[in-house]
C-alpha positions as a printed Julia matrix, in Angstrom:
400×3 Matrix{Float64}:
 92.45  -23.02   33.48
 92.02  -22.13   29.84
 88.3   -21.8    29.04
 88.77  -23.74   25.79
 90.26  -26.79   27.56
 87.33  -27.65   29.84
 84.69  -28.1    27.06
 87.16  -30.25   25.14
 87.66  -32.53   28.16
 83.93  -32.78   28.68
 83.44  -33.76   25.03
 86.21  -36.41   25.2
 84.67  -37.87   28.35
 81.31  -38.31   26.63
 82.74  -40.26   23.67
 82.27  -44.0    24.13
 82.12  -45.2    20.52
 82.84  -44.22   16.94
 79.23  -43.06   16.57
 79.67  -40.75   19.57
 82.76  -39.32   17.92
 80.89  -38.76   14.64
 78.0   -37.12   16.5
 80.42  -34.84   18.28
 82.24  -33.94   15.09
 78.97  -33.23   13.27
 77.65  -31.08   16.09
 74.74  -33.33   17.06
 76.01  -33.8    20.61
 76.65  -30.09   21.2
 74.06  -28.47   23.42
 72.69  -25.15   22.19
 74.33  -22.17   23.81
 72.15  -19.82   25.8
 74.46  -16.91   25.21
 74.27  -14.33   22.47
 75.75  -15.57   19.21
 76.26  -14.13   15.76
 73.47  -15.5    13.58
 75.53  -14.96   10.47
 72.72  -13.06    8.77
 73.22   -9.99    6.67
 70.47   -8.2     4.83
 71.19   -8.08    1.11
 69.16   -5.54   -0.82
 69.24   -6.22   -4.56
 69.62   -3.31   -6.93
 66.05   -2.27   -7.86
 65.01   -3.71  -11.19
 63.24   -0.48  -12.11
 66.41    1.51  -11.45
 68.27   -0.17  -14.32
 69.18    2.28  -17.07
 68.54    1.28  -20.68
 68.54   -2.41  -21.68
 64.87   -2.14  -22.67
 64.71   -5.45  -24.54
 66.4    -7.37  -21.74
 64.03   -5.99  -19.13
 61.01   -6.71  -21.35
 62.07  -10.32  -21.92
 62.55  -10.94  -18.2
 59.12   -9.48  -17.39
 57.46  -11.59  -20.08
 59.09  -14.72  -18.62
 57.71  -13.85  -15.19
 54.21  -13.44  -16.6
 54.13  -16.59  -18.72
 56.39  -19.52  -17.72
 55.34  -21.35  -20.91
 57.73  -19.09  -22.82
 60.53  -21.42  -21.82
 62.86  -19.09  -19.99
 65.33  -16.43  -21.13
 68.93  -16.58  -22.25
 70.97  -13.39  -21.81
 74.04  -13.18  -24.05
 76.59  -10.45  -23.67
 79.96   -9.33  -22.34
 80.79   -8.7   -18.71
 79.43   -5.62  -16.99
 76.25   -5.16  -19.05
 73.86   -5.62  -16.11
 72.71   -9.19  -16.77
 73.14  -10.53  -13.24
 72.0    -7.26  -11.66
 68.75   -7.36  -13.6
 68.1   -11.0   -12.68
 68.68  -10.43   -8.96
 66.23   -7.53   -8.97
 63.37   -9.71  -10.25
 62.5   -11.29   -6.89
 60.93   -8.05   -5.64
 58.51   -8.04   -8.58
 56.97  -11.46   -7.98
 53.98  -12.11   -5.69
 54.2   -14.62   -2.85
 53.64  -18.27   -3.78
 52.23  -21.22   -1.8
 55.07  -23.4    -0.55
 54.92  -26.82    1.07
 55.68  -27.06    4.78
 56.61  -30.73    4.41
 60.08  -32.2     3.91
 58.74  -34.24    1.0
 57.13  -31.23   -0.67
 53.51  -32.39   -0.33
 50.95  -29.91   -1.67
 47.12  -29.83   -1.56
 46.95  -30.25   -5.35
 48.74  -33.6    -4.99
 45.71  -34.93   -3.12
 43.33  -33.43   -5.68
 45.16  -35.19   -8.52
 46.31  -38.49   -6.98
 44.23  -38.93   -3.87
 45.29  -39.16   -0.23
 47.99  -41.74   -1.04
 49.84  -39.12   -3.07
 51.12  -37.39    0.1
 53.13  -38.57    3.08
 51.33  -39.99    6.17
 51.96  -36.83    8.19
 50.41  -34.6     5.51
 47.51  -37.04    5.12
 46.8   -36.64    8.83
 47.0   -32.85    8.55
 44.64  -32.9     5.58
 42.13  -35.01    7.52
 42.28  -32.51   10.39
 41.82  -29.62    7.92
 45.28  -28.26    8.74
 47.2   -26.36    6.04
 49.86  -28.17    4.03
 51.35  -25.02    2.52
 51.91  -21.39    3.41
 52.63  -18.25    1.41
 56.29  -17.46    0.99
 58.46  -15.05   -1.0
 59.9   -16.11   -4.32
 63.63  -16.68   -4.01
 66.45  -16.52   -6.51
 68.39  -19.78   -6.71
 71.76  -19.32   -8.38
 73.52  -22.39   -9.71
 77.23  -22.51   -8.77
 79.57  -22.76  -11.74
 81.27  -25.9   -10.39
 77.99  -27.78   -9.84
 78.0   -31.5   -10.54
 75.03  -33.62  -11.61
 74.43  -34.91   -8.06
 74.35  -31.33   -6.78
 71.74  -30.39   -9.36
 69.33  -33.35   -9.22
 70.18  -34.7    -5.76
 71.52  -38.0    -4.47
 72.24  -39.98   -1.34
 72.11  -37.81    1.78
 75.61  -38.32    3.15
 74.84  -36.7     6.49
 71.93  -39.05    7.06
 74.05  -42.03    5.99
 76.6   -41.18    8.68
 73.87  -41.6    11.27
 72.72  -44.93    9.84
 69.83  -43.45    7.89
 69.45  -43.8     4.16
 67.47  -41.18    2.29
 67.7   -39.06   -0.81
 68.86  -35.47   -0.66
 67.04  -32.79   -2.61
 69.03  -31.18   -5.38
 69.17  -27.6    -6.54
 66.35  -28.21   -9.03
 63.98  -29.26   -6.25
 65.02  -26.23   -4.2
 64.23  -24.05   -7.21
 60.58  -25.14   -7.3
 58.31  -22.06   -7.47
 61.43  -19.88   -7.54
 63.73  -18.26  -10.1
 66.68  -20.36  -11.24
 69.65  -18.42  -12.59
 72.25  -20.45  -14.47
 75.22  -18.17  -14.99
 77.89  -19.05  -17.56
 75.62  -21.79  -18.9
 78.03  -22.36  -21.77
 80.72  -23.53  -19.32
 78.63  -26.18  -17.54
 78.89  -29.89  -18.28
 76.44  -31.07  -20.94
 74.75  -33.56  -18.6
 74.08  -30.8   -16.06
 72.54  -28.48  -18.65
 70.42  -31.31  -20.08
 69.06  -32.15  -16.61
 68.16  -28.5   -15.96
 66.41  -28.06  -19.29
 64.49  -31.34  -18.99
 63.26  -30.43  -15.5
 62.29  -26.95  -16.7
 60.27  -28.35  -19.6
 58.5   -31.09  -17.62
 58.04  -29.32  -14.29
 59.34  -32.37  -12.4
 62.17  -34.88  -12.47
 62.96  -38.31  -11.04
 66.06  -39.39   -9.13
 67.07  -43.07   -8.97
 69.83  -44.19   -6.65
 69.86  -47.95   -6.24
 66.51  -49.13   -4.84
 65.46  -45.58   -3.92
 63.35  -43.54   -6.33
 61.95  -40.06   -5.77
 60.16  -37.59   -8.02
 60.53  -33.92   -7.21
 58.5   -30.95   -8.39
 60.61  -28.36  -10.24
 58.37  -25.63  -11.61
 60.68  -22.65  -11.91
 61.41  -19.74  -14.2
 64.7   -20.45  -15.94
 67.1   -17.64  -16.75
 70.48  -18.37  -18.29
 73.34  -16.01  -18.99
 76.6   -16.37  -20.86
 79.56  -14.46  -22.21
 80.2   -15.63  -25.8
 83.89  -14.78  -25.4
 84.26  -17.7   -22.98
 82.79  -20.44  -25.15
 79.88  -21.4   -27.37
 76.69  -23.22  -26.49
 75.61  -26.41  -28.22
 72.83  -25.78  -30.78
 70.48  -28.33  -29.19
 70.84  -26.57  -25.83
 70.51  -23.15  -27.44
 67.17  -24.19  -28.94
 65.72  -25.11  -25.53
 65.77  -21.51  -24.29
 62.72  -19.45  -25.21
 63.73  -15.8   -25.55
 67.27  -14.81  -26.54
 68.6   -11.38  -25.65
 71.87   -9.84  -26.78
 72.86   -7.47  -23.97
 75.34   -4.8   -25.01
 76.77   -1.84  -23.16
 74.84    1.42  -22.94
 75.29    3.41  -26.15
 74.91    7.05  -25.1
 77.0     9.18  -22.76
 73.92   10.32  -20.84
 72.8     6.74  -20.17
 76.22    5.66  -18.96
 76.53    8.6   -16.59
 73.03    8.06  -15.24
 73.89    4.39  -14.65
 76.99    5.48  -12.75
 75.02    7.89  -10.54
 72.46    5.24   -9.61
 75.18    2.69   -8.91
 77.03    5.16   -6.69
 73.79    5.91   -4.82
 73.18    2.2    -4.29
 76.71    1.54   -3.03
 76.57    4.41   -0.54
 72.94    4.13    0.63
 71.28    0.97   -0.74
 68.22    1.23    1.5
 67.55    4.79    0.4
 67.7     3.89   -3.29
 65.45    0.87   -2.73
 62.98    3.06   -0.88
 62.84    5.5    -3.79
 61.56    2.74   -6.1
 59.43    0.93   -3.52
 56.04    2.29   -4.64
 56.72    1.75   -8.35
 57.94   -1.77   -7.59
 54.74   -2.53   -5.69
 52.61   -1.33   -8.62
 54.56   -3.4   -11.14
 54.22   -6.4    -8.85
 50.43   -6.05   -8.91
 50.41   -5.63  -12.7
 52.48   -8.78  -13.14
 50.02  -10.74  -11.0
 47.08   -9.41  -13.02
 48.82  -10.3   -16.28
 49.59  -13.79  -14.94
 45.92  -14.34  -14.2
 44.87  -13.11  -17.65
 47.47  -14.71  -19.93
 45.67  -18.06  -20.24
 42.62  -16.34  -21.73
 44.43  -14.45  -24.5
 43.02  -15.42  -27.92
 45.11  -15.81  -31.08
 43.3   -14.97  -34.3
 43.79  -16.93  -37.52
 45.26  -13.85  -39.17
 47.91  -13.43  -36.47
 48.87  -17.1   -36.47
 49.13  -17.12  -40.28
 51.45  -14.1   -40.28
 53.68  -15.58  -37.58
 53.99  -18.98  -39.26
 54.72  -17.35  -42.61
 57.61  -15.42  -41.06
 58.99  -18.6   -39.48
 58.76  -20.4   -42.83
 60.52  -17.62  -44.74
 63.31  -17.56  -42.14
 63.73  -21.35  -42.6
 63.43  -22.16  -38.9
 62.8   -25.87  -38.4
 62.34  -26.08  -34.62
 58.73  -26.11  -33.44
 59.85  -24.31  -30.3
 60.02  -21.13  -32.37
 56.25  -20.72  -32.69
 55.64  -21.95  -29.14
 57.9   -19.24  -27.74
 56.59  -16.62  -30.18
 52.9   -17.15  -29.43
 53.39  -17.49  -25.65
 55.54  -14.33  -25.52
 52.98  -12.4   -27.6
 50.22  -13.57  -25.24
 52.22  -12.28  -22.27
 52.77   -8.96  -24.04
 49.03   -8.62  -24.68
 48.32   -9.51  -21.04
 50.68   -6.73  -19.94
 48.47   -4.33  -21.88
 45.33   -5.79  -20.25
 43.92   -7.06  -23.55
 42.23  -10.39  -24.29
 42.94  -10.46  -28.04
 46.42  -10.57  -29.54
 47.33   -7.87  -32.07
 50.0    -7.59  -34.74
 51.85   -5.11  -32.51
 52.29   -7.87  -29.93
 53.97  -10.07  -32.51
 56.25   -7.28  -33.71
 57.37   -6.56  -30.13
 58.53  -10.12  -29.43
 59.51  -11.47  -32.86
 63.25  -10.61  -32.69
 63.82  -12.02  -29.2
 61.83  -15.18  -29.96
 63.34  -16.02  -33.36
 66.91  -14.75  -33.32
 69.7   -17.34  -33.45
 67.31  -20.19  -34.28
 68.38  -20.72  -37.87
 71.13  -23.26  -38.44
 73.35  -22.52  -41.43
 74.78  -26.01  -41.16
 71.37  -27.71  -41.17
 70.1   -25.58  -44.06
 73.18  -26.53  -46.08
 72.81  -30.15  -45.02
 69.17  -30.32  -46.15
 70.05  -28.59  -49.44
 72.69  -31.24  -50.13
 70.23  -34.0   -49.24
 67.67  -32.49  -51.61
 70.2   -32.58  -54.46
 71.04  -36.17  -53.61
 67.36  -37.13  -53.48
 66.8   -35.55  -56.89
 69.71  -37.54  -58.35
 68.31  -40.77  -56.92
 64.86  -40.14  -58.38
 66.4   -39.2   -61.75
 68.43  -42.43  -61.8
 65.34  -44.48  -60.97
 63.48  -42.83  -63.83
 66.32  -43.38  -66.32
 67.08  -47.02  -65.5
 64.08  -48.76  -63.96
 61.13  -47.07  -65.67
 62.34  -47.71  -69.28
 62.8   -51.4   -68.49
 59.28  -51.55  -67.1
 58.04  -49.95  -70.3
 59.93  -52.51  -72.46
 58.42  -55.36  -70.45
 54.93  -54.0   -71.03
 55.58  -53.69  -74.8
 56.8   -57.32  -75.03
 53.7   -58.51  -73.18
 51.44  -56.75  -75.66
């Protein structure tokens, strides 16, 4: 008898209702096999971040974003093949481990410190009472948003698998999965506006709320946001553009030597990826420690009145209206000073981050719009002076 026929007969014999059929189709009724199976796992070694050739500004911006999340993320703009995605995927090896909840609901010890014991689920409340850990250290992961993602995929919604089995619960979205991780939004200019708005709101607030009928859930979403786009494939709305902190224009390598060196390292990675990764392992470990030290020190960086005055004067001269300009500028300069193990910001720190923090923030349309409104306002005031004020003066003269 065919070996595939017998299990099928056994499965059909065990089906007594529609629920049994659904359980069988979903795999719930299948007993685990004791034999050796393919786990479907393959080790993927990212191209070492430190092995990237050139692209100094892009690498600096990404490191600053890792050190200080208050920068507001990074947007990489450039044509295909300039190393944007490769650089982003290499960042995970530079970040230290982070505490991650072991609970389905994402309960953390700080939730109890802020909101009391009722702020966590009953199971975590019991663990806390027994002095059992609620979180464990875990590696930072890179969460990449698929290009065809819909709003329900991003924020979450009704768990359809649970609904099949007569259970109603909310399913975590990609934003909740990105908590304490890196979130890469590739081709951000091609996503639906509602999806981009949800991502940027969650990034700015560190949490978001999902409402589906009577069910409401708030998820933590503290991640480092990195977007990338090819301007040939479409433009980004100005209001979305403004929400990204640092903006980097990634172009191809300019010199022959750099391009050939990039080729040699790529060829070495394709033929022996483990060997290339091993060659940069010690340097990667050192940079990882330096990033952690800079993270710990960035909150204590002081901004002098002289530095702040210079920065704000530059923003004023450039006619940048958005307040996010100085937020990004000061936070990036603090991260740059922390990289240099200093507690006081210097002018050099400002100079290093000014272009990437302020470029593409001016709006020609808005500047022209405000200029036209100023002319209109002047005409209104002139008309008021010419018509109303003389009549008031005549009335005063008649009274006298």
